[in-house]
C-alpha positions as CSV (number, residue, x, y, z in Angstrom):
1,M,16.9,-78.1,-18.2
2,D,15.9,-74.8,-20.7
3,K,14.4,-76.8,-22.9
4,Q,11.7,-77.1,-20.2
5,V,11.6,-73.5,-19.6
6,E,11.8,-72.8,-23.0
7,D,8.5,-74.9,-23.3
8,A,6.5,-72.8,-20.3
9,V,7.4,-69.8,-21.7
10,V,6.0,-70.6,-24.9
11,Q,2.7,-72.3,-23.8
12,Q,2.2,-69.2,-20.9
13,V,3.1,-67.0,-24.4
14,E,0.2,-69.2,-26.5
15,T,-2.1,-68.4,-23.4
16,V,-2.2,-65.0,-23.6
17,S,-2.3,-64.8,-27.3
18,R,-5.6,-66.7,-27.1
19,W,-7.0,-64.6,-24.5
20,L,-5.6,-61.6,-26.4
21,D,-7.5,-63.1,-29.4
22,A,-10.5,-63.9,-27.6
23,L,-10.7,-60.0,-26.1
24,I,-10.3,-58.7,-29.4
25,E,-12.8,-61.0,-30.9
26,F,-15.0,-59.7,-28.3
27,A,-14.5,-56.2,-28.6
28,I,-15.7,-56.7,-32.7
29,T,-18.3,-58.3,-32.1
30,Y,-20.0,-56.1,-28.9
31,G,-18.0,-53.2,-28.9
32,F,-19.7,-51.0,-30.7
33,Q,-23.4,-52.6,-29.3
34,I,-22.0,-51.7,-25.8
35,L,-21.1,-47.7,-26.8
36,G,-24.1,-47.0,-27.8
37,A,-26.1,-48.5,-25.1
38,L,-23.8,-46.5,-23.0
39,F,-24.0,-43.3,-25.4
40,F,-28.4,-44.5,-25.6
41,L,-28.0,-44.1,-21.1
42,F,-26.0,-41.1,-21.2
43,I,-28.3,-39.4,-23.8
44,G,-31.3,-40.9,-22.2
45,L,-30.3,-39.6,-18.8
46,K,-30.6,-36.0,-20.2
47,A,-33.5,-35.8,-22.0
48,A,-35.4,-37.9,-18.6
49,G,-33.9,-34.4,-16.9
50,W,-35.3,-32.2,-19.4
51,A,-38.8,-33.9,-19.8
52,G,-39.1,-33.8,-16.2
53,R,-37.8,-29.9,-15.1
54,K,-39.8,-28.8,-18.8
55,V,-43.2,-30.3,-17.4
56,A,-42.6,-28.7,-14.0
57,K,-42.1,-25.6,-15.5
58,I,-45.1,-25.5,-17.9
59,L,-47.2,-26.3,-14.4
60,D,-46.0,-23.8,-12.8
61,A,-46.7,-22.2,-15.6
62,K,-50.8,-23.2,-15.8
63,D,-50.4,-21.9,-11.9
64,V,-50.3,-25.5,-10.4
65,D,-49.0,-25.5,-7.1
66,P,-45.1,-25.6,-7.2
67,T,-45.4,-28.8,-4.9
68,L,-47.8,-30.6,-7.2
69,G,-45.9,-29.6,-10.2
70,R,-42.5,-30.8,-8.8
71,F,-43.8,-34.0,-7.7
72,I,-45.3,-34.5,-11.6
73,G,-42.1,-33.6,-12.9
74,N,-40.1,-35.8,-10.6
75,V,-42.4,-38.7,-11.6
76,I,-42.2,-38.1,-14.9
77,K,-38.2,-38.0,-14.7
78,I,-38.7,-41.4,-12.7
79,I,-40.6,-43.4,-15.2
80,A,-38.5,-42.8,-17.8
81,I,-34.7,-43.6,-16.4
82,I,-36.9,-46.8,-15.7
83,F,-38.1,-47.8,-19.4
84,L,-34.2,-46.4,-20.1
85,V,-33.1,-48.7,-18.0
86,I,-35.0,-51.9,-19.3
87,I,-34.4,-50.8,-23.2
88,T,-30.2,-50.3,-22.0
89,L,-30.0,-53.6,-20.1
90,G,-32.1,-55.2,-23.2
91,N,-29.2,-54.0,-25.2
92,F,-26.5,-55.8,-23.2
93,G,-28.5,-58.5,-23.7
94,I,-30.0,-58.9,-20.1
95,S,-33.2,-60.4,-19.2
96,I,-35.1,-58.8,-17.2
97,A,-37.7,-60.9,-15.9
98,P,-35.4,-62.6,-13.6
99,L,-34.5,-58.3,-12.4
100,I,-38.8,-57.4,-12.4
101,A,-39.3,-60.5,-9.6
102,L,-36.0,-59.3,-7.5
103,A,-37.7,-55.9,-7.4
104,G,-41.3,-57.2,-6.3
105,A,-40.0,-59.4,-3.4
106,S,-37.3,-56.5,-2.4
107,A,-39.9,-54.2,-2.4
108,F,-41.8,-56.3,-0.3
109,G,-38.9,-56.5,2.4
110,A,-38.4,-53.4,2.5
111,T,-41.5,-52.2,3.2
112,V,-42.4,-54.1,5.9
113,A,-38.9,-53.3,7.1
114,I,-39.0,-49.4,6.9
115,Q,-42.7,-49.5,7.3
116,G,-41.9,-46.3,9.2
117,P,-40.4,-44.3,7.2
118,L,-42.2,-45.4,4.0
119,S,-46.0,-43.7,5.9
120,N,-44.3,-40.5,5.9
121,Y,-43.6,-40.6,2.4
122,G,-47.8,-42.3,1.4
123,A,-48.8,-39.2,3.8
124,G,-46.5,-36.7,1.9
125,L,-48.3,-38.3,-1.2
126,S,-51.3,-37.7,0.3
127,I,-51.2,-34.0,1.4
128,I,-49.8,-33.4,-2.6
129,L,-52.5,-34.8,-4.2
130,A,-55.3,-33.4,-1.7
131,R,-54.0,-30.3,-1.3
132,P,-55.2,-29.3,2.2
133,F,-52.7,-26.6,1.9
134,A,-50.4,-24.8,-0.7
135,V,-46.6,-23.0,-0.3
136,G,-47.6,-19.5,1.3
137,N,-50.9,-20.9,4.1
138,T,-50.2,-20.2,7.4
139,I,-51.3,-23.6,8.8
140,T,-51.7,-25.2,12.7
141,V,-51.6,-28.5,13.1
142,N,-52.5,-29.7,16.7
143,K,-53.4,-26.4,18.0
144,D,-49.7,-25.5,18.8
145,T,-47.9,-26.2,16.2
146,S,-48.4,-22.9,13.2
147,G,-46.3,-21.3,11.0
148,V,-46.3,-20.8,6.9
149,V,-45.9,-23.0,4.8
150,E,-42.7,-22.9,3.1
151,D,-41.6,-26.6,1.7
152,I,-43.7,-29.6,0.9
153,T,-42.0,-33.1,0.1
154,L,-43.0,-36.2,0.5
155,A,-41.0,-37.0,3.3
156,H,-41.9,-34.0,5.4
157,T,-43.3,-30.5,5.2
158,I,-40.9,-26.9,6.4
159,L,-43.4,-23.9,8.6
160,V,-41.6,-20.8,9.3
161,G,-42.9,-20.0,12.7
162,E,-43.8,-16.8,14.4
163,D,-39.8,-15.9,15.1
164,G,-38.3,-17.0,11.4
165,E,-38.2,-20.7,13.2
166,K,-38.0,-23.9,10.6
167,I,-40.3,-26.2,11.6
168,T,-40.0,-29.2,10.0
169,I,-42.6,-31.6,10.4
170,P,-43.2,-35.4,9.1
171,N,-46.0,-35.7,7.3
172,K,-47.3,-39.0,9.0
173,E,-48.1,-36.4,11.9
174,I,-50.2,-33.4,9.7
175,V,-52.6,-36.8,8.0
176,G,-55.1,-37.3,10.1
177,R,-55.0,-34.5,12.7
178,A,-56.9,-31.4,12.7
179,I,-54.8,-28.8,10.4
180,V,-56.5,-25.2,10.7
181,N,-55.8,-23.0,7.1
182,S,-55.7,-19.1,7.2
183,R,-54.5,-19.3,3.7
184,K,-52.5,-16.4,3.0
185,N,-53.4,-14.4,6.2
186,R,-51.2,-14.7,10.0
187,I,-53.2,-15.0,12.5
188,V,-51.2,-13.7,15.7
189,Q,-52.4,-14.8,19.0
190,T,-51.7,-12.6,21.9
191,K,-52.8,-12.5,25.7
192,I,-53.1,-9.4,28.3
193,C,-53.9,-9.8,31.5
194,I,-55.6,-6.7,33.2
195,G,-55.4,-6.5,36.9
C-alpha cells in the first residue's frame, strides 16, 4: 500500500516537474517577445492618441472648423491603432487574414442589424464634410427647431435654444431637410397682436 502511494506521489511530482519545465521553456522562448509586443502596443497607443490630438491642434490653429479638426484627428488616431493592433498580432505570430474576413462578415451583419443608428453616423459624416453649418451658427431645421449650434458629432447635433435649453437632434433628421443658416446672427421672431 505504501509503495502505491509513494509511486502515485512520485508520478504527480514528475508531472508537475514536466509542466514547470514546459512553462519555463515557453517563458524563455517567448517571454521577451511577448513583453516587447506589449511594450510596443502601450507606446503605440500613447503615440496614436498624441498624434490625433496634435493633428486636431494644428487644424485648429489653421482656423479649420473645430468639428472637422476633431473628426480628422480621431480618424488618424483610429487608423494608427488599427495598424498597431495588426503589427502586435503579427508579433504574437497570429495570422490576421482570418480576422479580417471575420471583421468583414461581422460588419455586414452589424450594418443590417443596426442600420437606424448607423444612418445617424452617415448623416453626421455628411454634415462634417459638407459643412452646411458650423459651431456658433444659428440654424433653423424644419421651420420649428432653431438654436445656436454648440456641438456637431457623428451621431447628433446639439443646439442651444432661445431660453438656454439644449436641443439634441439626430443627424439623420437634419440631412435632407430645409436648413436656414443665419450664421452668427440670431433671429428672434415675436408676434404682437393689435386690437
